[in-house]
N, CA, C, O and the ligand as a Tripos MOL2 file, in Angstrom:
@<TRIPOS>MOLECULE
protein
  257   255    65     0     0
PROTEIN
NO_CHARGES

@<TRIPOS>ATOM
      1 N           0.8460   -1.1930    0.0000 N.3       1 MET1
      2 CA          0.0000    0.0000    0.0000 C.3       1 MET1
      3 C           0.8870    1.2510    0.0000 C.2       1 MET1
      4 O           1.7760    1.3700    0.8430 O.2       1 MET1
      5 N           0.6640    2.1620   -0.9090 N.am      2 PRO2
      6 CA          1.5340    3.3350   -1.0000 C.3       2 PRO2
      7 C           1.3220    4.3030    0.1560 C.2       2 PRO2
      8 O           0.2100    4.4820    0.6520 O.2       2 PRO2
      9 N           2.4120    4.9140    0.5630 N.am      3 ASN3
     10 CA          2.3430    5.9180    1.6180 C.3       3 ASN3
     11 C           1.9930    7.2650    0.9960 C.2       3 ASN3
     12 O           2.7510    7.7980    0.1860 O.2       3 ASN3
     13 N           0.8700    7.7960    1.3700 N.am      4 LEU4
     14 CA          0.4000    9.0300    0.7490 C.3       4 LEU4
     15 C           0.8870   10.2700    1.4760 C.2       4 LEU4
     16 O           0.7370   11.3850    0.9770 O.2       4 LEU4
     17 N           1.4710   10.0830    2.6510 N.am      5 GLY5
     18 CA          1.9570   11.2350    3.3880 C.3       5 GLY5
     19 C           0.8490   11.9170    4.1630 C.2       5 GLY5
     20 O          -0.3300   11.6160    3.9770 O.2       5 GLY5
     21 N           1.2350   12.8400    5.0340 N.am      6 VAL6
     22 CA          0.2630   13.4630    5.9350 C.3       6 VAL6
     23 C          -0.4320   14.6530    5.3020 C.2       6 VAL6
     24 O          -1.3940   15.1730    5.8680 O.2       6 VAL6
     25 N           0.0270   15.0950    4.1490 N.am      7 LYS7
     26 CA         -0.5820   16.2930    3.5790 C.3       7 LYS7
     27 C          -1.9450   16.0150    2.9690 C.2       7 LYS7
     28 O          -2.7040   16.9380    2.6770 O.2       7 LYS7
     29 N          -2.2510   14.7380    2.7800 N.am      8 TYR8
     30 CA         -3.5560   14.4070    2.2350 C.3       8 TYR8
     31 C          -4.5510   14.2070    3.3640 C.2       8 TYR8
     32 O          -4.2220   13.6220    4.3950 O.2       8 TYR8
     33 N          -5.7520   14.6880    3.1680 N.am      9 GLY9
     34 CA         -6.7860   14.5440    4.1850 C.3       9 GLY9
     35 C          -7.2980   13.1210    4.2430 C.2       9 GLY9
     36 O          -7.0740   12.3240    3.3320 O.2       9 GLY9
     37 N          -7.9770   12.8200    5.3110 N.am     10 LEU10
     38 CA         -8.4880   11.4630    5.5130 C.3      10 LEU10
     39 C          -9.5020   11.0860    4.4300 C.2      10 LEU10
     40 O          -9.5330    9.9460    3.9660 O.2      10 LEU10
     41 N         -10.3110   12.0370    4.0410 N.am     11 THR11
     42 CA        -11.3280   11.7580    3.0200 C.3      11 THR11
     43 C         -10.6720   11.3840    1.6980 C.2      11 THR11
     44 O         -11.0620   10.4160    1.0450 O.2      11 THR11
     45 N          -9.6660   12.1710    1.3160 N.am     12 LEU12
     46 CA         -8.9650   11.8750    0.0670 C.3      12 LEU12
     47 C          -8.2920   10.5200    0.1430 C.2      12 LEU12
     48 O          -8.3150    9.7500   -0.8170 O.2      12 LEU12
     49 N          -7.6910   10.2310    1.2920 N.am     13 ARG13
     50 CA         -6.9960    8.9660    1.4500 C.3      13 ARG13
     51 C          -7.9780    7.7970    1.3350 C.2      13 ARG13
     52 O          -7.6820    6.7900    0.6920 O.2      13 ARG13
     53 N          -9.1330    7.9400    1.9570 N.am     14 ARG14
     54 CA        -10.1360    6.8710    1.8850 C.3      14 ARG14
     55 C         -10.5660    6.6460    0.4430 C.2      14 ARG14
     56 O         -10.7020    5.5080   -0.0060 O.2      14 ARG14
     57 N         -10.7800    7.7490   -0.2790 N.am     15 ARG15
     58 CA        -11.2240    7.6370   -1.6560 C.3      15 ARG15
     59 C         -10.1460    6.9320   -2.4840 C.2      15 ARG15
     60 O         -10.4510    6.0910   -3.3300 O.2      15 ARG15
     61 N          -8.9060    7.2770   -2.2350 N.am     16 TYR16
     62 CA         -7.8160    6.6640   -2.9850 C.3      16 TYR16
     63 C          -7.7370    5.1710   -2.6880 C.2      16 TYR16
     64 O          -7.5780    4.3610   -3.6010 O.2      16 TYR16
     65 N          -7.8460    4.8120   -1.4320 N.am     17 LEU17
     66 CA         -7.7580    3.4050   -1.0530 C.3      17 LEU17
     67 C          -8.8970    2.6080   -1.6540 C.2      17 LEU17
     68 O          -8.7180    1.4470   -2.0220 O.2      17 LEU17
     69 N         -10.0590    3.2140   -1.7550 N.am     18 SER18
     70 CA        -11.2000    2.5310   -2.3440 C.3      18 SER18
     71 C         -10.9130    2.1590   -3.7930 C.2      18 SER18
     72 O         -11.1870    1.0390   -4.2230 O.2      18 SER18
     73 N         -10.3590    3.1090   -4.5410 N.am     19 VAL19
     74 CA        -10.0180    2.8500   -5.9390 C.3      19 VAL19
     75 C          -8.8990    1.8280   -6.0250 C.2      19 VAL19
     76 O          -8.9390    0.9180   -6.8540 O.2      19 VAL19
     77 N          -7.9070    1.9790   -5.1730 N.am     20 TRP20
     78 CA         -6.7640    1.0720   -5.1550 C.3      20 TRP20
     79 C          -7.2250   -0.3660   -4.9210 C.2      20 TRP20
     80 O          -6.8250   -1.2770   -5.6470 O.2      20 TRP20
     81 N          -8.0520   -0.5620   -3.9230 N.am     21 ASN21
     82 CA         -8.5320   -1.9070   -3.6030 C.3      21 ASN21
     83 C          -9.3830   -2.4710   -4.7430 C.2      21 ASN21
     84 O          -9.3510   -3.6700   -5.0210 O.2      21 ASN21
     85 N         -10.1140   -1.6250   -5.3740 N.am     22 ARG22
     86 CA        -10.9700   -2.0820   -6.4550 C.3      22 ARG22
     87 C         -10.1170   -2.5950   -7.6160 C.2      22 ARG22
     88 O         -10.4270   -3.6230   -8.2180 O.2      22 ARG22
     89 N          -9.0630   -1.8840   -7.9180 N.am     23 LEU23
     90 CA         -8.2070   -2.2860   -9.0350 C.3      23 LEU23
     91 C          -7.4300   -3.5480   -8.7140 C.2      23 LEU23
     92 O          -7.1330   -4.3490   -9.6010 O.2      23 LEU23
     93 N          -7.0990   -3.7240   -7.4330 N.am     24 LYS24
     94 CA         -6.2790   -4.8640   -7.0400 C.3      24 LYS24
     95 C          -7.0860   -6.1410   -6.8890 C.2      24 LYS24
     96 O          -6.5490   -7.2440   -6.9820 O.2      24 LYS24
     97 N          -8.3660   -5.9810   -6.6580 N.am     25 LYS25
     98 CA         -9.1980   -7.1350   -6.3450 C.3      25 LYS25
     99 C          -9.2330   -8.1350   -7.4960 C.2      25 LYS25
    100 O          -9.3710   -7.7530   -8.6580 O.2      25 LYS25
    101 N          -9.1120   -9.3810   -7.1710 N.am     26 LYS26
    102 CA         -9.1880  -10.4320   -8.1890 C.3      26 LYS26
    103 C         -10.6200  -10.5960   -8.6630 C.2      26 LYS26
    104 O         -11.5680  -10.5560   -7.8800 O.2      26 LYS26
    105 N         -10.7460  -10.7820   -9.9700 N.am     27 ARG27
    106 CA        -12.0660  -10.9400  -10.5400 C.3      27 ARG27
    107 C         -12.2500  -12.3720  -11.0160 C.2      27 ARG27
    108 O         -11.3110  -13.0180  -11.4790 O.2      27 ARG27
    109 N         -13.4450  -12.8360  -10.8970 N.am     28 ALA28
    110 CA        -13.7910  -14.1400  -11.4530 C.3      28 ALA28
    111 C         -14.7620  -13.9170  -12.6000 C.2      28 ALA28
    112 O         -15.6550  -13.0730  -12.5240 O.2      28 ALA28
    113 N         -14.5770  -14.6790  -13.6510 N.am     29 CYS29
    114 CA        -15.4570  -14.5650  -14.8060 C.3      29 CYS29
    115 C         -16.8770  -14.9430  -14.4080 C.2      29 CYS29
    116 O         -17.0920  -16.0190  -13.8510 O.2      29 CYS29
    117 N         -17.8500  -14.0770  -14.6830 N.am     30 PRO30
    118 CA        -19.2430  -14.3880  -14.3110 C.3      30 PRO30
    119 C         -19.8310  -15.5290  -15.1320 C.2      30 PRO30
    120 O         -20.8840  -16.0640  -14.7850 O.2      30 PRO30
    121 N         -19.1660  -15.9000  -16.2050 N.am     31 LYS31
    122 CA        -19.7000  -16.9490  -17.0680 C.3      31 LYS31
    123 C         -19.1330  -18.3250  -16.7100 C.2      31 LYS31
    124 O         -19.8870  -19.2780  -16.5130 O.2      31 LYS31
    125 N         -17.7890  -18.4260  -16.6260 N.am     32 CYS32
    126 CA        -17.1810  -19.7320  -16.3950 C.3      32 CYS32
    127 C         -16.5000  -19.8200  -15.0340 C.2      32 CYS32
    128 O         -16.0780  -20.9030  -14.6280 O.2      32 CYS32
    129 N         -16.3850  -18.6930  -14.3190 N.am     33 GLY33
    130 CA        -15.8160  -18.7250  -12.9860 C.3      33 GLY33
    131 C         -14.3020  -18.6730  -12.9520 C.2      33 GLY33
    132 O         -13.7130  -18.6860  -11.8710 O.2      33 GLY33
    133 N         -13.6570  -18.6130  -14.1090 N.am     34 SER34
    134 CA        -12.2010  -18.5380  -14.1720 C.3      34 SER34
    135 C         -11.7090  -17.2260  -13.5720 C.2      34 SER34
    136 O         -12.3500  -16.1860  -13.7250 O.2      34 SER34
    137 N         -10.5700  -17.2820  -12.8890 N.am     35 THR35
    138 CA        -10.0090  -16.0520  -12.3340 C.3      35 THR35
    139 C          -9.0810  -15.3700  -13.3330 C.2      35 THR35
    140 O          -8.4780  -14.3430  -13.0230 O.2      35 THR35
    141 N          -8.9680  -15.9350  -14.5240 N.am     36 HIS36
    142 CA         -8.1750  -15.2750  -15.5720 C.3      36 HIS36
    143 C          -9.0360  -14.2140  -16.2470 C.2      36 HIS36
    144 O          -9.2250  -14.2020  -17.4630 O.2      36 HIS36
    145 N          -9.5380  -13.3420  -15.4160 N.am     37 PHE37
    146 CA        -10.4420  -12.3010  -15.8660 C.3      37 PHE37
    147 C          -9.6950  -11.0010  -15.7080 C.2      37 PHE37
    148 O          -9.3890  -10.5820  -14.5920 O.2      37 PHE37
    149 N          -9.4030  -10.3680  -16.8140 N.am     38 ARG38
    150 CA         -8.5320   -9.2030  -16.7400 C.3      38 ARG38
    151 C          -9.1560   -8.0190  -17.4580 C.2      38 ARG38
    152 O         -10.0740   -8.1550  -18.2660 O.2      38 ARG38
    153 N          -8.6210   -6.8610  -17.1310 N.am     39 ARG39
    154 CA         -9.1100   -5.6590  -17.7920 C.3      39 ARG39
    155 C          -8.4500   -5.5350  -19.1510 C.2      39 ARG39
    156 O          -7.2310   -5.3940  -19.2450 O.2      39 ARG39
    157 N          -9.2400   -5.5860  -20.1830 N.am     40 LEU40
    158 CA         -8.7350   -5.5100  -21.5460 C.3      40 LEU40
    159 C          -8.2700   -4.0860  -21.8320 C.2      40 LEU40
    160 O          -7.1150   -3.8570  -22.1920 O.2      40 LEU40
    161 N          -9.1780   -3.1430  -21.6680 N.am     41 VAL41
    162 CA         -8.8800   -1.7140  -21.7320 C.3      41 VAL41
    163 C          -9.6970   -1.0770  -20.6240 C.2      41 VAL41
    164 O         -10.4460   -1.7590  -19.9260 O.2      41 VAL41
    165 N          -9.5530    0.2340  -20.4630 N.am     42 ILE42
    166 CA        -10.3400    0.9030  -19.4290 C.3      42 ILE42
    167 C         -11.8240    0.6760  -19.7040 C.2      42 ILE42
    168 O         -12.3240    1.0150  -20.7770 O.2      42 ILE42
    169 N         -12.5120    0.1080  -18.7400 N.am     43 GLY43
    170 CA        -13.9500   -0.0550  -18.8780 C.3      43 GLY43
    171 C         -14.3910   -1.3720  -19.4920 C.2      43 GLY43
    172 O         -15.5890   -1.6420  -19.5700 O.2      43 GLY43
    173 N         -13.4410   -2.2040  -19.9330 N.am     44 VAL44
    174 CA        -13.8180   -3.4820  -20.5230 C.3      44 VAL44
    175 C         -12.9910   -4.6060  -19.9090 C.2      44 VAL44
    176 O         -11.7620   -4.5400  -19.8870 O.2      44 VAL44
    177 N         -13.6720   -5.6380  -19.4110 N.am     45 TRP45
    178 CA        -13.0010   -6.8050  -18.8430 C.3      45 TRP45
    179 C         -13.2140   -8.0020  -19.7590 C.2      45 TRP45
    180 O         -14.2680   -8.1510  -20.3770 O.2      45 TRP45
    181 N         -12.1970   -8.8480  -19.8340 N.am     46 GLU46
    182 CA        -12.3090  -10.0140  -20.6910 C.3      46 GLU46
    183 C         -11.7840  -11.2480  -19.9800 C.2      46 GLU46
    184 O         -10.7680  -11.1980  -19.2870 O.2      46 GLU46
    185 N         -12.4870  -12.3520  -20.1600 N.am     47 CYS47
    186 CA        -12.0530  -13.6400  -19.6190 C.3      47 CYS47
    187 C         -11.1110  -14.2910  -20.6250 C.2      47 CYS47
    188 O         -11.4500  -14.4410  -21.7990 O.2      47 CYS47
    189 N          -9.9230  -14.6790  -20.1550 N.am     48 GLU48
    190 CA         -8.9520  -15.2870  -21.0590 C.3      48 GLU48
    191 C          -9.3240  -16.7240  -21.3890 C.2      48 GLU48
    192 O          -8.8130  -17.2970  -22.3510 O.2      48 GLU48
    193 N         -10.2010  -17.2960  -20.6060 N.am     49 LYS49
    194 CA        -10.5320  -18.6990  -20.7900 C.3      49 LYS49
    195 C         -11.6650  -18.8870  -21.7970 C.2      49 LYS49
    196 O         -11.5430  -19.6700  -22.7390 O.2      49 LYS49
    197 N         -12.7760  -18.1600  -21.5920 N.am     50 CYS50
    198 CA        -13.9310  -18.3650  -22.4600 C.3      50 CYS50
    199 C         -14.2020  -17.1700  -23.3670 C.2      50 CYS50
    200 O         -15.0770  -17.2330  -24.2310 O.2      50 CYS50
    201 N         -13.4550  -16.0770  -23.1770 N.am     51 GLY51
    202 CA        -13.6180  -14.9370  -24.0760 C.3      51 GLY51
    203 C         -14.7700  -14.0200  -23.7220 C.2      51 GLY51
    204 O         -15.0850  -13.0990  -24.4760 O.2      51 GLY51
    205 N         -15.4020  -14.2610  -22.5820 N.am     52 TYR52
    206 CA        -16.5190  -13.4220  -22.1500 C.3      52 TYR52
    207 C         -16.0380  -11.9960  -21.8860 C.2      52 TYR52
    208 O         -15.0150  -11.7850  -21.2340 O.2      52 TYR52
    209 N         -16.7820  -11.0300  -22.3970 N.am     53 LYS53
    210 CA        -16.4280   -9.6320  -22.1920 C.3      53 LYS53
    211 C         -17.5500   -8.9140  -21.4630 C.2      53 LYS53
    212 O         -18.7300   -9.2100  -21.6520 O.2      53 LYS53
    213 N         -17.1580   -7.9680  -20.6280 N.am     54 VAL54
    214 CA        -18.1730   -7.2130  -19.9000 C.3      54 VAL54
    215 C         -17.6900   -5.7780  -19.7180 C.2      54 VAL54
    216 O         -16.4920   -5.5310  -19.5790 O.2      54 VAL54
    217 N         -18.6180   -4.8490  -19.7210 N.am     55 ALA55
    218 CA        -18.2850   -3.4550  -19.4760 C.3      55 ALA55
    219 C         -17.8940   -3.2900  -18.0130 C.2      55 ALA55
    220 O         -18.6870   -3.5930  -17.1220 O.2      55 ALA55
    221 N         -16.6870   -2.8160  -17.7610 N.am     56 GLY56
    222 CA        -16.1300   -2.7740  -16.4130 C.3      56 GLY56
    223 C         -16.8910   -1.8940  -15.4490 C.2      56 GLY56
    224 O         -17.0170   -2.2340  -14.2720 O.2      56 GLY56
    225 N         -17.3970   -0.7800  -15.9130 N.am     57 ASP57
    226 CA        -18.0840    0.1400  -15.0140 C.3      57 ASP57
    227 C         -19.2650   -0.5230  -14.3360 C.2      57 ASP57
    228 O         -19.4310   -0.4330  -13.1190 O.2      57 ASP57
    229 N         -20.0790   -1.1880  -15.1330 N.am     58 ALA58
    230 CA        -21.2490   -1.8580  -14.5870 C.3      58 ALA58
    231 C         -20.8160   -2.9990  -13.6680 C.2      58 ALA58
    232 O         -21.3960   -3.2070  -12.6030 O.2      58 ALA58
    233 N         -19.7990   -3.7260  -14.0910 N.am     59 TYR59
    234 CA        -19.3250   -4.8470  -13.3140 C.3      59 TYR59
    235 C         -18.7510   -4.3920  -11.9800 C.2      59 TYR59
    236 O         -18.9570   -5.0390  -10.9530 O.2      59 TYR59
    237 N         -18.0330   -3.2790  -12.0010 N.am     60 ASP60
    238 CA        -17.4710   -2.7280  -10.7660 C.3      60 ASP60
    239 C         -18.5670   -2.4150   -9.7620 C.2      60 ASP60
    240 O         -18.4250   -2.6850   -8.5700 O.2      60 ASP60
    241 N         -19.6460   -1.8510  -10.2450 N.am     61 LEU61
    242 CA        -20.7420   -1.4890   -9.3540 C.3      61 LEU61
    243 C         -21.3510   -2.7300   -8.7080 C.2      61 LEU61
    244 O         -21.7210   -2.7070   -7.5350 O.2      61 LEU61
    245 N         -21.4520   -3.7950   -9.4650 N.am     62 VAL62
    246 CA        -22.0050   -5.0380   -8.9390 C.3      62 VAL62
    247 C         -21.1230   -5.5790   -7.8240 C.2      62 VAL62
    248 O         -21.6240   -6.1340   -6.8460 O.2      62 VAL62
    249 N         -19.8100   -5.4180   -7.9700 N.am     63 GLN63
    250 CA        -18.8700   -5.9790   -7.0060 C.3      63 GLN63
    251 C         -18.9110   -5.2640   -5.6630 C.2      63 GLN63
    252 O         -18.5130   -5.8390   -4.6500 O.2      63 GLN63
    253 N         -19.3760   -4.0420   -5.6370 N.am     64 GLU64
    254 CA        -19.3770   -3.2910   -4.3830 C.3      64 GLU64
    255 C         -20.6590   -3.4410   -3.6220 C.2      64 GLU64
    256 O         -20.8080   -2.8650   -2.5450 O.2      64 GLU64
    257 ZN        -14.8380  -17.1280  -18.6180 Zn       65 ZN65
@<TRIPOS>BOND
     1     1     2 1
     2     2     3 1
     3     3     4 2
     4     3     5 am
     5     5     6 1
     6     6     7 1
     7     7     8 2
     8     7     9 am
     9     9    10 1
    10    10    11 1
    11    11    12 2
    12    11    13 am
    13    13    14 1
    14    14    15 1
    15    15    16 2
    16    15    17 am
    17    17    18 1
    18    18    19 1
    19    19    20 2
    20    19    21 am
    21    21    22 1
    22    22    23 1
    23    23    24 2
    24    23    25 am
    25    25    26 1
    26    26    27 1
    27    27    28 2
    28    27    29 am
    29    29    30 1
    30    30    31 1
    31    31    32 2
    32    31    33 am
    33    33    34 1
    34    34    35 1
    35    35    36 2
    36    35    37 am
    37    37    38 1
    38    38    39 1
    39    39    40 2
    40    39    41 am
    41    41    42 1
    42    42    43 1
    43    43    44 2
    44    43    45 am
    45    45    46 1
    46    46    47 1
    47    47    48 2
    48    47    49 am
    49    49    50 1
    50    50    51 1
    51    51    52 2
    52    51    53 am
    53    53    54 1
    54    54    55 1
    55    55    56 2
    56    55    57 am
    57    57    58 1
    58    58    59 1
    59    59    60 2
    60    59    61 am
    61    61    62 1
    62    62    63 1
    63    63    64 2
    64    63    65 am
    65    65    66 1
    66    66    67 1
    67    67    68 2
    68    67    69 am
    69    69    70 1
    70    70    71 1
    71    71    72 2
    72    71    73 am
    73    73    74 1
    74    74    75 1
    75    75    76 2
    76    75    77 am
    77    77    78 1
    78    78    79 1
    79    79    80 2
    80    79    81 am
    81    81    82 1
    82    82    83 1
    83    83    84 2
    84    83    85 am
    85    85    86 1
    86    86    87 1
    87    87    88 2
    88    87    89 am
    89    89    90 1
    90    90    91 1
    91    91    92 2
    92    91    93 am
    93    93    94 1
    94    94    95 1
    95    95    96 2
    96    95    97 am
    97    97    98 1
    98    98    99 1
    99    99   100 2
   100    99   101 am
   101   101   102 1
   102   102   103 1
   103   103   104 2
   104   103   105 am
   105   105   106 1
   106   106   107 1
   107   107   108 2
   108   107   109 am
   109   109   110 1
   110   110   111 1
   111   111   112 2
   112   111   113 am
   113   113   114 1
   114   114   115 1
   115   115   116 2
   116   115   117 am
   117   117   118 1
   118   118   119 1
   119   119   120 2
   120   119   121 am
   121   121   122 1
   122   122   123 1
   123   123   124 2
   124   123   125 am
   125   125   126 1
   126   126   127 1
   127   127   128 2
   128   127   129 am
   129   129   130 1
   130   130   131 1
   131   131   132 2
   132   131   133 am
   133   133   134 1
   134   134   135 1
   135   135   136 2
   136   135   137 am
   137   137   138 1
   138   138   139 1
   139   139   140 2
   140   139   141 am
   141   141   142 1
   142   142   143 1
   143   143   144 2
   144   143   145 am
   145   145   146 1
   146   146   147 1
   147   147   148 2
   148   147   149 am
   149   149   150 1
   150   150   151 1
   151   151   152 2
   152   151   153 am
   153   153   154 1
   154   154   155 1
   155   155   156 2
   156   155   157 am
   157   157   158 1
   158   158   159 1
   159   159   160 2
   160   159   161 am
   161   161   162 1
   162   162   163 1
   163   163   164 2
   164   163   165 am
   165   165   166 1
   166   166   167 1
   167   167   168 2
   168   167   169 am
   169   169   170 1
   170   170   171 1
   171   171   172 2
   172   171   173 am
   173   173   174 1
   174   174   175 1
   175   175   176 2
   176   175   177 am
   177   177   178 1
   178   178   179 1
   179   179   180 2
   180   179   181 am
   181   181   182 1
   182   182   183 1
   183   183   184 2
   184   183   185 am
   185   185   186 1
   186   186   187 1
   187   187   188 2
   188   187   189 am
   189   189   190 1
   190   190   191 1
   191   191   192 2
   192   191   193 am
   193   193   194 1
   194   194   195 1
   195   195   196 2
   196   195   197 am
   197   197   198 1
   198   198   199 1
   199   199   200 2
   200   199   201 am
   201   201   202 1
   202   202   203 1
   203   203   204 2
   204   203   205 am
   205   205   206 1
   206   206   207 1
   207   207   208 2
   208   207   209 am
   209   209   210 1
   210   210   211 1
   211   211   212 2
   212   211   213 am
   213   213   214 1
   214   214   215 1
   215   215   216 2
   216   215   217 am
   217   217   218 1
   218   218   219 1
   219   219   220 2
   220   219   221 am
   221   221   222 1
   222   222   223 1
   223   223   224 2
   224   223   225 am
   225   225   226 1
   226   226   227 1
   227   227   228 2
   228   227   229 am
   229   229   230 1
   230   230   231 1
   231   231   232 2
   232   231   233 am
   233   233   234 1
   234   234   235 1
   235   235   236 2
   236   235   237 am
   237   237   238 1
   238   238   239 1
   239   239   240 2
   240   239   241 am
   241   241   242 1
   242   242   243 1
   243   243   244 2
   244   243   245 am
   245   245   246 1
   246   246   247 1
   247   247   248 2
   248   247   249 am
   249   249   250 1
   250   250   251 1
   251   251   252 2
   252   251   253 am
   253   253   254 1
   254   254   255 1
   255   255   256 2
@<TRIPOS>SUBSTRUCTURE
     1 MET1         2 RESIDUE 1 A MET
     2 PRO2         6 RESIDUE 1 A PRO
     3 ASN3        10 RESIDUE 1 A ASN
     4 LEU4        14 RESIDUE 1 A LEU
     5 GLY5        18 RESIDUE 1 A GLY
     6 VAL6        22 RESIDUE 1 A VAL
     7 LYS7        26 RESIDUE 1 A LYS
     8 TYR8        30 RESIDUE 1 A TYR
     9 GLY9        34 RESIDUE 1 A GLY
    10 LEU10       38 RESIDUE 1 A LEU
    11 THR11       42 RESIDUE 1 A THR
    12 LEU12       46 RESIDUE 1 A LEU
    13 ARG13       50 RESIDUE 1 A ARG
    14 ARG14       54 RESIDUE 1 A ARG
    15 ARG15       58 RESIDUE 1 A ARG
    16 TYR16       62 RESIDUE 1 A TYR
    17 LEU17       66 RESIDUE 1 A LEU
    18 SER18       70 RESIDUE 1 A SER
    19 VAL19       74 RESIDUE 1 A VAL
    20 TRP20       78 RESIDUE 1 A TRP
    21 ASN21       82 RESIDUE 1 A ASN
    22 ARG22       86 RESIDUE 1 A ARG
    23 LEU23       90 RESIDUE 1 A LEU
    24 LYS24       94 RESIDUE 1 A LYS
    25 LYS25       98 RESIDUE 1 A LYS
    26 LYS26      102 RESIDUE 1 A LYS
    27 ARG27      106 RESIDUE 1 A ARG
    28 ALA28      110 RESIDUE 1 A ALA
    29 CYS29      114 RESIDUE 1 A CYS
    30 PRO30      118 RESIDUE 1 A PRO
    31 LYS31      122 RESIDUE 1 A LYS
    32 CYS32      126 RESIDUE 1 A CYS
    33 GLY33      130 RESIDUE 1 A GLY
    34 SER34      134 RESIDUE 1 A SER
    35 THR35      138 RESIDUE 1 A THR
    36 HIS36      142 RESIDUE 1 A HIS
    37 PHE37      146 RESIDUE 1 A PHE
    38 ARG38      150 RESIDUE 1 A ARG
    39 ARG39      154 RESIDUE 1 A ARG
    40 LEU40      158 RESIDUE 1 A LEU
    41 VAL41      162 RESIDUE 1 A VAL
    42 ILE42      166 RESIDUE 1 A ILE
    43 GLY43      170 RESIDUE 1 A GLY
    44 VAL44      174 RESIDUE 1 A VAL
    45 TRP45      178 RESIDUE 1 A TRP
    46 GLU46      182 RESIDUE 1 A GLU
    47 CYS47      186 RESIDUE 1 A CYS
    48 GLU48      190 RESIDUE 1 A GLU
    49 LYS49      194 RESIDUE 1 A LYS
    50 CYS50      198 RESIDUE 1 A CYS
    51 GLY51      202 RESIDUE 1 A GLY
    52 TYR52      206 RESIDUE 1 A TYR
    53 LYS53      210 RESIDUE 1 A LYS
    54 VAL54      214 RESIDUE 1 A VAL
    55 ALA55      218 RESIDUE 1 A ALA
    56 GLY56      222 RESIDUE 1 A GLY
    57 ASP57      226 RESIDUE 1 A ASP
    58 ALA58      230 RESIDUE 1 A ALA
    59 TYR59      234 RESIDUE 1 A TYR
    60 ASP60      238 RESIDUE 1 A ASP
    61 LEU61      242 RESIDUE 1 A LEU
    62 VAL62      246 RESIDUE 1 A VAL
    63 GLN63      250 RESIDUE 1 A GLN
    64 GLU64      254 RESIDUE 1 A GLU
    65 ZN65       257 GROUP 0 **** ****
């Protein structure tokens, strides 16, 4: 976890950690369950096993 220093407020730090954790979290393919589910480009996730693609924004919301 990166050290953000004391100059950042608690609110900003919380917001940053939320994004950080979201990006780090392992994803499982909703179709086949494979964890080889990666972000293809910003906003699009793809399963390397079955080729399933999903819009990341919507998927992110489901995960929270
Ligand atoms: Zn899959």
